[in-house]
C-alpha positions, 0 to 999 in steps of 0.5 A: 305374336312376340315372345314378350306378348306371349310371356305377358299373357301367361303371367296374367293367366297365372296371376288370375289363377292365384286370385281364383283360389280365394274366390270360394266358388268355381262359378266366380272364376269366370266373372273374375277373369272377365272383370279383371280383363275388362279393367285392363282393356282400353274401354272409355269407362270401366263400369259393368256394361261397357266391360261386358260388351268388350269381354263378350261381344256376342252375348253382351246382355248375359255377360252384363248380368253375370258381371253385375251379380259378381261385383254387386252381390258376390259373397267373396271376401275383399280382404282375402283377395287383397291378401292374395294380391299382396302375397303375389306382388310383394316379393316382386316389389321387394326385389327392387328394394325393401319396403320403406313406407306405409302411406295413408291417404283418402280419395273422393269420387264426385257423385250425383244424387243421394242414394249411393252408399256414403255419398254426402257433401264433403271435401273432394280433392278431385274438384278442390272444394266441398261437393257431393261425393264418396270418399275412401281411406287407404293404406299403401306400402311402398319402396322407391320403385313401386307401391301397392294399396293393401287396405281400402275402406269407404268413409261412412259419414255420421248421417249415414251411420245413424240412418238404419233405413239407408244402411239396410237399403245399401247393405252396410254391415251391422258392425260398421259404425261411424269412424273418422278418417283418422280412426279408419286409418289407424285401424288399417295400420293396426291390421298391418302390424298384426298381420306382419307386413314389412314395416315402414315409416308412416306417411300422411298429409296434414289431414291426419298428421295434425291430429296429436292423438293419431300421432301418439297412436302411431308411436304406440305401435312402435312405428316411426312417422313423417306426417304433414302438419298445418302452419298453425301447429304449435311446438316448444322451440329448441332450448325451451325450459320445461319442467316435467311434473310427475304422473298423478292418479288423474293423469296418465301422462307426464305434464309440463310446468311452463317457465318463461317460454311459450309454444310457437307455431311452426310457421313462426319458428320457420320464419325465425330460422337463420339463413344457415339453417336452410339447405337445398336438397334433391329427393328424386328424379322428375320427368325433366330434372331432379326435384329439389327444394330448400329445407330446414329441420330442428328438434322440437316438442309438440305442444298439446294440452301441457303434455310433455312429449318426446323430442321429434323433428320438425321438417320445413320446406321453403322453396326458393323465391316463395314468400313463406314456407310451403310444407311442414312435417313432424317426424319421429325418425331417429335423431341421427337420421341424415338430412337427405334421407329424411327429405327423401322419406317425407316426399315419398307420399307422392306415390299414393297420388300416383296410385290414385291417378293410375287407379282412376284414369287407367283402371276406372276406380271411380267408374262403379255405378252401383249403390251398395256397400259390397259392390263399392268395395268389390269393384275397388278390390278388383281395380287394386288386383289389376293394378297389382298385376301392372306393378308386378310387370314393371320389373320385366322392363329393362332399366335401360329401356323406355319406361313404358311400352304400350300396344293399342289393340282393337278389341271386338265389339259387335256392330249393333252394340249400343250403350243404354241411353245412346241415341239411335245412329240411323234415326229416320223421320216419322211421316206423321210425327216429324215433317223434317228429315232426321239429323245425321249422327255426329261424327266429328273428330274427337280428341285422341285417347291417352295411352293407358294400361291395356289388354288385347283380344285375339280374333278368336274367342280366346283373349290375348292379354298385353299390358303397358307397365310404367 
């Protein structure tokens, strides 16, 4: 075994030792290790049953029950585990640069039926349409080298929040009430401020940024933001003549008395800008070349209910060759912020998309098959914990070496293991019920599996752990 592989195993064991310290009971340490190991093994699905078969091939049934109880019923605290992950991973992230951004986003998981907690007909980004799914809101901290989710909560639709019987059946805690996704997000940001996380610019898409109250709440926490807004968002253009009215007892905000000027949509403003306002700016290296586009920025005031708001930046992206602008951001970054820096920060939201891509495709974030509130969050927490280890391993790669290194292990699964519902491979005909011979099992060629983060098992009972970092 190479020293590099051996070092990886030892670091993973130390990482799990750290997580074991917040489990609260010694009986949970074994299932914790097995569950995190299973998430990093190259199983096709990261639900409990296939992970049980991969981590304990000699006693799959007992392992299945152990992991099922651990993730679905275990009385350990998600927040404590996520805090421990952050405690271990954040110092390694900061070696590559200070935290620059707090990224808010939500992700959805297509789901059949109506009994899984929070499931409902709502927008699913994975499918690009309204569909039956679950949705969760997260906060990630990021720099230019890595990102890490630090908060994660299921969005509970109004009909679920108001249905006592459904809540009781899936174990929704009594203190959980209906909140919109922006309300969940602002709670997560407040928590991060109160717990002293390294500050960053708040980034979010237009689903959050278009909410003027949400932006005001961000500013009230003394945080800068660069958030997406829709094309129909209205602003007072540069040079608009506005007169502030004094605050009254009925109004806590300074209001505006309009002159001849009227608010305009950000799209109208963008279309009216002269050619000299646009600059081609690059913001990061892509897979083949540096990513760049055309941008313009102007100082504006958001127009909302005649409330006089502070000046802020309107950043606009209009790719060359497109008929109209593609994206708009409002930002409270300082007036003297360099144009290139503003674009670079606004575009950092791509990291949350990479987070979810790796969490879903490599670590099985959406593979949880239980229906309960606790199990949904426990599974997500353990996926984030496994992802945190991969983030911490990235710094072990040489900057001049390849971006990823993968080992394709062969892990032990008993020959007679068969997932529930699978067809019997050696089916035979029954003389009284079937006059024809049984069909042979389908052994056609299959598409090769994509490279992914993985661990390796030794031939012996003890597991050898090797991962791919990116």
